[in-house]
C-alpha positions as CSV (number, residue, x, y, z in Angstrom):
1,M,-11.7,8.5,53.0
2,S,-8.1,7.6,53.9
3,E,-6.8,8.8,57.2
4,R,-3.5,9.8,55.8
5,V,-2.5,12.0,52.8
6,G,1.0,11.2,51.7
7,S,3.1,11.0,54.9
8,V,0.9,13.1,57.1
9,S,-2.4,12.6,58.7
10,R,-5.6,14.0,57.4
11,T,-5.7,16.6,60.2
12,R,-2.2,17.7,59.6
13,Y,-2.9,17.9,55.9
14,E,-5.8,20.3,56.5
15,Q,-3.5,22.5,58.6
16,L,-0.9,22.6,55.9
17,V,-3.5,23.5,53.3
18,A,-4.8,26.4,55.4
19,E,-1.3,27.8,55.9
20,A,-0.5,27.4,52.2
21,R,-3.6,29.3,51.2
22,E,-2.4,32.3,53.3
23,L,1.0,32.1,51.6
24,V,-0.6,31.9,48.1
25,A,-2.8,34.9,48.9
26,Q,0.4,36.8,50.0
27,V,2.1,35.7,46.8
28,A,-0.8,36.9,44.7
29,K,-0.7,40.3,46.4
30,T,3.1,40.4,45.9
31,Q,2.8,39.5,42.2
32,F,0.1,42.1,41.7
33,A,2.3,44.7,43.4
34,L,5.2,43.8,41.2
35,G,2.9,44.0,38.2
36,D,1.7,47.4,39.2
37,K,5.3,48.6,39.4
38,A,5.9,47.2,35.9
39,V,2.8,49.0,34.6
40,E,4.1,52.2,36.2
41,I,7.4,51.8,34.5
42,E,5.9,51.1,31.1
43,P,2.1,51.5,30.9
44,I,0.0,49.3,28.6
45,R,-0.5,51.2,25.4
46,P,-3.8,50.8,23.5
47,V,-3.7,49.1,20.1
48,G,-3.2,51.7,17.4
49,G,-2.0,54.4,19.9
50,S,0.0,57.5,19.2
51,V,3.3,55.6,18.7
52,A,3.5,54.6,15.0
53,K,4.6,51.2,14.1
54,G,8.2,51.0,13.0
55,T,9.5,53.9,15.0
56,E,12.4,53.6,17.5
57,E,10.1,54.4,20.4
58,L,8.3,51.1,19.9
59,F,11.4,49.2,21.1
60,T,11.6,51.2,24.3
61,V,8.6,49.2,25.7
62,E,10.8,46.1,26.2
63,E,14.0,47.8,27.1
64,P,12.9,49.3,30.5
65,L,11.1,46.0,31.3
66,Q,14.2,44.0,30.6
67,M,16.2,46.4,32.8
68,F,13.6,46.0,35.6
69,A,13.7,42.2,35.3
70,D,17.4,42.1,35.4
71,D,17.6,44.4,38.5
72,I,15.2,42.3,40.5
73,G,16.6,39.0,39.3
74,V,13.7,37.5,37.4
75,A,13.0,36.6,33.8
76,L,11.5,39.2,31.4
77,A,8.6,36.8,30.7
78,T,7.7,36.8,34.4
79,V,7.7,40.5,34.5
80,T,5.6,40.7,31.4
81,D,3.0,38.3,32.9
82,W,2.8,40.4,36.1
83,R,2.4,43.6,34.2
84,W,-0.3,42.3,31.8
85,T,-2.3,40.6,34.5
86,A,-2.2,43.7,36.8
87,S,-3.3,45.9,33.9
88,R,-6.4,43.6,33.3
89,W,-7.4,43.6,37.0
90,P,-7.5,46.9,38.7
91,A,-7.0,46.9,42.5
92,G,-10.8,47.1,43.2
93,R,-11.5,44.0,41.0
94,R,-9.0,41.6,42.4
95,K,-10.5,38.7,44.3
96,D,-9.0,37.9,47.6
97,G,-8.2,34.2,48.1
98,V,-8.0,33.5,44.4
99,P,-4.5,32.7,43.1
100,F,-2.7,35.0,40.8
101,T,-2.6,32.2,38.2
102,V,-6.4,32.1,38.0
103,H,-6.5,35.9,37.6
104,K,-4.0,35.6,34.7
105,I,-6.1,32.9,33.0
106,L,-9.4,34.9,33.4
107,A,-7.6,38.0,32.2
108,S,-8.0,36.7,28.6
109,I,-11.8,37.4,28.8
110,P,-12.1,40.4,26.5
111,D,-15.2,42.0,28.0
112,E,-14.5,43.7,31.3
113,A,-18.0,43.2,32.7
114,E,-17.9,39.5,31.8
115,R,-14.5,39.3,33.4
116,W,-15.6,40.9,36.6
117,A,-18.7,38.6,36.8
118,A,-16.7,35.4,36.0
119,I,-14.3,35.7,38.9
120,E,-17.2,36.1,41.4
121,D,-18.7,32.7,40.3
122,A,-16.3,29.9,41.0
123,P,-17.0,26.5,39.3
124,F,-17.9,23.4,41.3
125,N,-14.9,21.3,42.3
126,P,-16.0,17.6,42.5
127,R,-13.0,16.5,44.5
128,A,-13.5,19.1,47.2
129,N,-17.3,18.9,46.8
130,K,-17.7,22.7,46.8
131,K,-17.3,25.7,44.6
132,Q,-13.6,26.5,44.3
133,W,-11.3,28.1,41.8
134,T,-8.6,25.8,40.3
135,T,-6.4,26.4,37.3
136,D,-8.3,23.7,35.3
137,G,-11.6,25.3,36.2
138,A,-10.4,28.7,34.9
139,K,-9.0,27.1,31.7
140,R,-12.3,25.3,31.1
141,L,-14.1,28.6,31.4
142,V,-12.0,30.4,28.8
143,G,-11.6,27.4,26.5
144,Q,-8.0,26.5,27.1
145,Q,-6.5,23.0,27.3
146,V,-6.6,21.8,30.8
147,D,-3.7,20.1,32.6
148,R,-5.8,17.1,33.7
149,P,-8.5,16.3,31.1
150,V,-11.6,14.7,32.4
151,T,-14.2,14.7,29.6
152,V,-13.8,12.9,26.3
153,E,-13.5,16.2,24.4
154,E,-10.7,17.3,26.7
155,K,-8.8,14.0,26.3
156,V,-9.2,14.1,22.5
157,R,-7.8,17.6,22.5
158,A,-4.9,16.6,24.7
159,V,-4.1,13.7,22.4
160,R,-4.3,15.9,19.4
161,D,-1.9,18.4,21.0
162,L,0.5,15.6,21.9
163,T,0.5,14.1,18.4
164,R,1.2,17.2,16.4
165,D,4.6,15.7,15.6
166,D,4.3,13.3,12.7
167,E,6.6,10.7,14.2
168,V,4.6,10.6,17.4
169,A,1.3,10.5,15.5
170,V,2.5,7.5,13.5
171,K,3.3,5.5,16.6
172,V,0.1,6.4,18.3
173,T,-2.0,5.6,15.3
174,A,-0.3,2.2,14.9
175,S,-0.9,1.4,18.6
176,L,-4.6,2.4,18.4
177,L,-5.3,0.5,15.2
178,S,-3.8,-2.6,16.7
179,R,-6.7,-2.8,19.2
180,P,-9.5,-4.8,17.5
181,E,-12.1,-3.5,20.0
182,T,-11.1,0.1,19.3
183,A,-11.3,-0.3,15.6
184,A,-14.6,-2.0,15.8
185,A,-16.0,0.8,17.9
186,L,-15.4,3.3,15.1
187,P,-18.4,4.2,12.9
188,A,-18.2,2.8,9.3
189,A,-17.6,6.2,7.7
190,D,-14.7,6.9,10.0
191,R,-13.1,3.5,9.3
192,V,-13.5,4.1,5.6
193,R,-11.8,7.5,5.9
194,V,-8.9,6.0,7.9
195,V,-8.4,3.2,5.3
196,K,-8.4,5.8,2.5
197,E,-5.8,7.9,4.3
198,L,-3.6,4.8,5.0
199,T,-3.8,3.6,1.4
200,R,-2.9,6.7,-0.4
201,D,0.4,5.0,-1.4
202,D,-0.2,2.8,-4.5
203,E,2.0,0.0,-3.2
204,V,0.1,-0.2,0.1
205,A,-3.2,0.1,-1.7
206,T,-2.2,-2.8,-4.0
207,H,-1.5,-5.2,-1.1
208,V,-4.7,-4.2,0.8
209,T,-6.9,-4.5,-2.3
210,S,-5.4,-7.9,-3.1
211,E,-6.1,-9.2,0.4
212,L,-9.6,-7.8,0.5
213,L,-10.6,-9.3,-2.9
214,Q,-9.6,-12.7,-1.7
215,R,-12.6,-12.7,0.6
216,P,-15.5,-14.2,-1.4
217,R,-18.2,-12.1,0.2
218,V,-16.2,-8.9,-0.1
219,A,-15.4,-9.5,-3.7
220,R,-19.0,-10.4,-4.5
221,Q,-20.3,-7.2,-2.9
222,A,-17.6,-5.0,-4.5
223,M,-18.4,-6.3,-8.0
224,R,-22.0,-5.2,-7.6
225,N,-20.7,-1.6,-8.2
226,D,-20.6,-0.9,-11.9
227,D,-17.6,1.4,-11.7
228,T,-15.6,-1.1,-9.6
229,R,-16.5,-3.9,-12.0
230,F,-15.6,-1.9,-15.0
231,T,-12.2,-0.9,-13.5
232,V,-11.4,-4.5,-12.6
233,N,-12.3,-5.8,-16.1
234,R,-10.3,-3.0,-17.6
235,A,-7.3,-3.9,-15.4
236,Q,-7.6,-7.6,-16.4
237,F,-7.7,-6.6,-20.1
238,D,-4.6,-4.4,-19.7
239,N,-2.7,-7.1,-17.9
240,S,-3.6,-9.6,-20.6
241,E,-2.6,-7.2,-23.3
242,E,0.7,-6.5,-21.5
243,T,1.4,-10.3,-21.2
244,R,0.6,-10.8,-24.9
245,E,3.0,-8.0,-25.9
246,K,5.8,-9.7,-23.9
247,I,5.1,-13.0,-25.5
248,R,5.0,-11.5,-29.0
249,D,8.4,-9.9,-28.4
250,R,9.9,-13.1,-27.2
251,I,8.3,-15.4,-29.8
252,P,7.8,-13.8,-33.2
253,A,5.8,-16.8,-34.5
254,V,3.0,-15.8,-32.2
255,R,2.3,-12.7,-34.3
256,R,1.9,-14.8,-37.4
257,I,-0.4,-17.2,-35.6
258,E,-2.5,-14.3,-34.3
259,H,-2.7,-12.9,-37.8
260,T,-4.0,-16.1,-39.2
261,L,-6.6,-16.5,-36.5
262,E,-7.8,-12.9,-36.9
263,Y,-7.8,-13.2,-40.6
264,L,-10.0,-16.3,-40.5
265,D,-12.2,-14.6,-37.9
266,L,-12.6,-11.6,-40.2
267,V,-13.5,-13.7,-43.2
268,G,-15.9,-15.8,-41.2
269,S,-17.6,-12.6,-39.9
270,C,-18.2,-11.4,-43.5
271,H,-19.5,-14.8,-44.5
272,Q,-21.8,-15.0,-41.4
273,Y,-23.2,-11.5,-42.1
274,V,-24.0,-12.4,-45.8
275,A,-25.3,-15.8,-44.9
276,T,-27.6,-14.4,-42.1
277,L,-29.1,-11.9,-44.5
278,G,-29.5,-14.6,-47.1
279,R,-31.5,-16.6,-44.6
280,L,-33.6,-13.7,-43.3
281,V,-34.4,-11.5,-46.2
282,P,-36.3,-14.0,-48.3
283,R,-38.6,-14.6,-45.4
284,M,-39.6,-11.0,-45.4
285,R,-41.2,-11.1,-48.9
286,D,-44.8,-10.6,-47.8
287,Q,-44.0,-8.5,-44.7
288,E,-44.8,-4.9,-44.3
289,F,-42.6,-2.5,-42.3
290,T,-43.6,0.7,-40.5
291,N,-41.8,3.9,-41.2
292,D,-40.0,3.7,-37.9
293,E,-38.9,0.1,-38.6
294,R,-37.6,1.2,-42.1
295,E,-35.6,4.1,-40.6
296,T,-34.2,1.8,-37.9
297,I,-33.1,-0.8,-40.5
298,R,-31.7,1.9,-42.7
299,G,-29.7,3.4,-39.8
300,G,-28.2,-0.1,-39.1
301,I,-27.4,-0.5,-42.8
302,A,-25.6,2.9,-42.8
303,K,-23.5,1.7,-39.8
304,V,-22.7,-1.6,-41.5
305,R,-21.7,0.2,-44.7
306,G,-19.5,2.6,-42.7
307,A,-17.8,-0.4,-40.9
308,A,-17.3,-2.1,-44.3
309,D,-15.7,1.1,-45.7
310,W,-13.5,1.3,-42.7
311,L,-12.4,-2.3,-43.1
312,E,-11.7,-1.8,-46.8
313,A,-9.6,1.3,-46.1
314,A,-7.8,-0.4,-43.3
315,V,-6.8,-3.3,-45.5
316,D,-5.7,-1.0,-48.3
317,T,-3.8,1.6,-46.1
318,G,-2.7,-0.6,-43.2
319,H,-4.2,1.8,-40.6
320,F,-6.3,-0.5,-38.3
321,T,-6.9,1.8,-35.3
322,L,-10.5,2.7,-34.3
323,D,-10.1,6.4,-34.8
324,E,-11.9,9.4,-36.2
325,Q,-12.2,7.6,-39.6
326,L,-14.6,5.0,-38.2
327,A,-16.5,7.6,-36.2
328,Q,-16.9,9.7,-39.3
329,L,-18.1,6.6,-41.3
330,S,-20.4,5.6,-38.5
331,S,-21.9,9.0,-38.4
332,R,-23.7,8.2,-41.7
333,A,-26.4,6.7,-39.6
334,N,-27.3,10.2,-38.6
335,E,-27.4,11.7,-42.1
336,P,-30.7,12.5,-43.7
337,W,-32.2,9.8,-45.9
338,P,-31.8,9.3,-48.8
339,P,-28.1,10.2,-49.2
340,S,-26.8,12.6,-51.7
341,R,-27.3,11.5,-55.2
342,S,-24.1,12.9,-56.6
343,T,-20.5,13.1,-55.4
344,G,-19.4,15.4,-58.1
345,R,-17.6,12.8,-60.2
346,P,-18.4,12.5,-63.9
347,D,-19.0,8.8,-63.6
348,D,-21.0,9.1,-60.4
349,L,-23.4,6.3,-59.7
350,H,-26.8,7.6,-58.8
351,R,-28.1,5.5,-56.0
352,E,-31.5,5.1,-54.3
353,P,-32.5,2.7,-51.6
354,V,-34.9,0.0,-52.6
355,G,-36.6,-2.9,-50.9
356,L,-35.2,-3.1,-47.4
357,G,-32.4,-0.7,-48.2
358,C,-29.8,-3.5,-48.1
359,G,-28.4,-2.6,-51.4
360,Y,-28.5,0.2,-54.0
361,D,-30.4,0.5,-57.2
362,I,-27.9,1.7,-59.8
363,R,-29.7,3.9,-62.2
364,R,-27.2,4.5,-65.0
365,P,-28.0,2.1,-67.9
366,T,-24.3,1.2,-68.1
367,A,-23.7,0.7,-64.4
368,P,-23.8,-3.0,-63.2
369,T,-25.7,-4.3,-60.3
370,L,-24.4,-7.6,-58.8
371,D,-27.1,-9.7,-57.3
372,A,-26.5,-13.1,-55.8
373,V,-29.7,-14.9,-56.6
374,P,-30.8,-18.0,-54.7
375,H,-31.3,-21.2,-56.7
376,G,-34.8,-21.5,-58.1
377,H,-35.4,-17.8,-58.7
378,Q,-35.6,-16.4,-62.3
379,Q,-33.9,-13.1,-62.8
380,L,-35.5,-10.8,-65.3
381,G,-33.6,-8.8,-67.9
382,T,-30.4,-9.3,-69.8
383,T,-27.8,-11.0,-67.6
384,Q,-24.3,-12.3,-67.6
385,E,-23.6,-15.2,-65.3
386,H,-20.6,-15.3,-63.0
387,T,-19.8,-18.1,-60.6
388,V,-19.4,-16.9,-57.1
389,G,-18.4,-19.6,-54.7
390,G,-20.5,-22.2,-56.5
391,N,-23.7,-20.1,-56.7
392,I,-24.9,-18.0,-59.6
393,G,-24.2,-14.3,-59.5
394,I,-26.3,-12.2,-62.0
395,M,-24.7,-9.1,-63.5
396,R,-27.1,-6.9,-65.3
397,G,-25.6,-4.6,-67.9
398,P,-22.1,-4.7,-69.4
399,P,-19.2,-5.4,-67.1
400,V,-17.6,-2.1,-66.0
401,R,-15.2,-1.2,-63.2
402,H,-17.2,1.4,-61.3
403,H,-17.2,1.6,-57.5
404,L,-19.7,-1.1,-56.4
405,D,-22.1,-0.8,-53.6
406,F,-21.4,-2.5,-50.3
407,S,-23.2,-5.7,-51.2
408,G,-21.2,-6.0,-54.4
409,R,-17.9,-5.3,-52.7
410,L,-18.6,-7.9,-50.0
411,A,-19.5,-10.5,-52.6
412,Q,-16.3,-9.8,-54.6
413,A,-14.3,-10.1,-51.4
414,I,-15.7,-13.5,-50.6
415,K,-15.2,-14.6,-54.2
416,V,-11.5,-13.6,-54.1
417,I,-11.0,-15.3,-50.7
418,G,-12.6,-18.5,-52.0
419,M,-13.3,-19.8,-48.5
420,T,-17.1,-19.5,-48.4
421,R,-20.3,-19.7,-50.3
422,I,-23.2,-17.3,-50.7
423,H,-26.2,-19.5,-50.1
424,H,-28.9,-16.8,-50.0
425,A,-28.0,-13.2,-50.7
426,F,-30.6,-10.5,-50.6
427,P,-31.6,-9.3,-54.1
428,V,-31.2,-5.7,-55.2
429,V,-34.3,-5.1,-57.4
430,P,-34.2,-2.1,-59.8
431,R,-37.3,-0.1,-60.3
432,G,-39.6,-1.7,-62.8
433,D,-38.6,-5.2,-61.9
434,H,-41.2,-7.1,-59.9
435,R,-41.1,-10.7,-58.6
436,D,-44.1,-12.8,-57.7
C-alpha cells in the first residue's frame, strides 16, 4: 500500500477521513431536520387522498415549498428531496453514520420492513475490505445504475445509457466493429443479427452481398439453400430479360431475328413430338397396360391437347401470355374420363378414346379421321390418299371441314409449314378395324 494518498501521508489521510465522517453525519442530521420542516409545512399526502385531482388545492403543494426554498436560499428540487427522504425515514429509523444520500437511495424501497432491514445490513466494500455503505452499494441494492460500474452487466448498462443518442450510438458501433477480435468474440447468431440490422438499406445490402458472393466457399455454401438459389436464378433471369429489352429497343432487327428463331423452335417442337410418337407407338403393339398406366397416359394426352389448343388460340388471337386460358385448358387432365360426348352443336363429333388414347375415334359416318400410316401398312376401308410431307395420309370418309382432333390439326399444321415429315404417326383405329 502506498504511503501517501494524494499530497498527504496515509496517517494524515486517515485523520481527514475521520473528521469528514463527523461532518457528513452532521450534514445528514441537518438535511433530515430541513426535510422534517418541509414535511411540517406541507405533509406528504397519500395517493388518492381527499384532494381531488384538478382542483386548485393541488397546486398549493408546490407553492409553499417554493416559498420555503426561496426564503432559505436553496433550489426547490433540494427541498423536495429533503422532504421526501425525511418522510420515508422516521426519526427512529434513521441510521447514524450513514450519509443522507444513502438514505435517499434506499428510500425507494416500497416495503417499510424491507427498508428498515436493508439499512442495517451494509454491503461489503472490497476497497475498504469491510462492510460499509457507499452510494454505489445502495444503488446496486435497489437496481439503479451505479456511478462506477464494476461487473459486465453494469458496464453494458452504462454504455447503453450513454448511447441513447443515435449519433453517439453510430460512432460507438463503428468503433467497436472495427476491432476484429471484438467481432470474432460475438456468437454467430449475434453477428448475423448485427449484419441484418446494418444491411437494411438496399444499397448497402447490394454491396455487401456482392462482396460475399465473390468468396467461392461462401457462394458454394449459400447456393445449397433452395430459396437462395431460386432467388439468385430469378435475379439472373430478370437481369437478362431487362438487358434483352434494352437491346430490342435499340436494335429493332433483333425482334425479327428472335421471332424467326422462336418460330423454328416451335415448329421443330411439333415435329419432334409427332416423330417421337411415331417411333414409340408402333413398338407398343403387343404390350398391355394397366389401368393406372392408361390413366396416366390419358392425363398426359389431355395436357398435351390443352397445350395444343392454347398454341392454336395464341396463333389465331395473338395472345401469347401464360394465363388463365392455359390453366383452364390444362385442367382437362383432372376431368373425368371419357370426356363429354356432345358439345351441343348440331354437327358435333362424337369422340371416344381408342388404343392408347392418342387420338379420337370419330363415330359419325360422314366425319373424317386423318391417319398418317407408316409405309408398309395396309389401311382397311374406303380411303382417299393425301400427300403429307412425302408420306401417305389416309382420310376415311368424304372430305369435310369439321373441327379435327388434335392429331389431325397437328398433321395439318406440319403439312402447311412444309418443313418436316411425318415418318411414323400413331394410327387412330375405329372400332371394328383390326390389324394383325
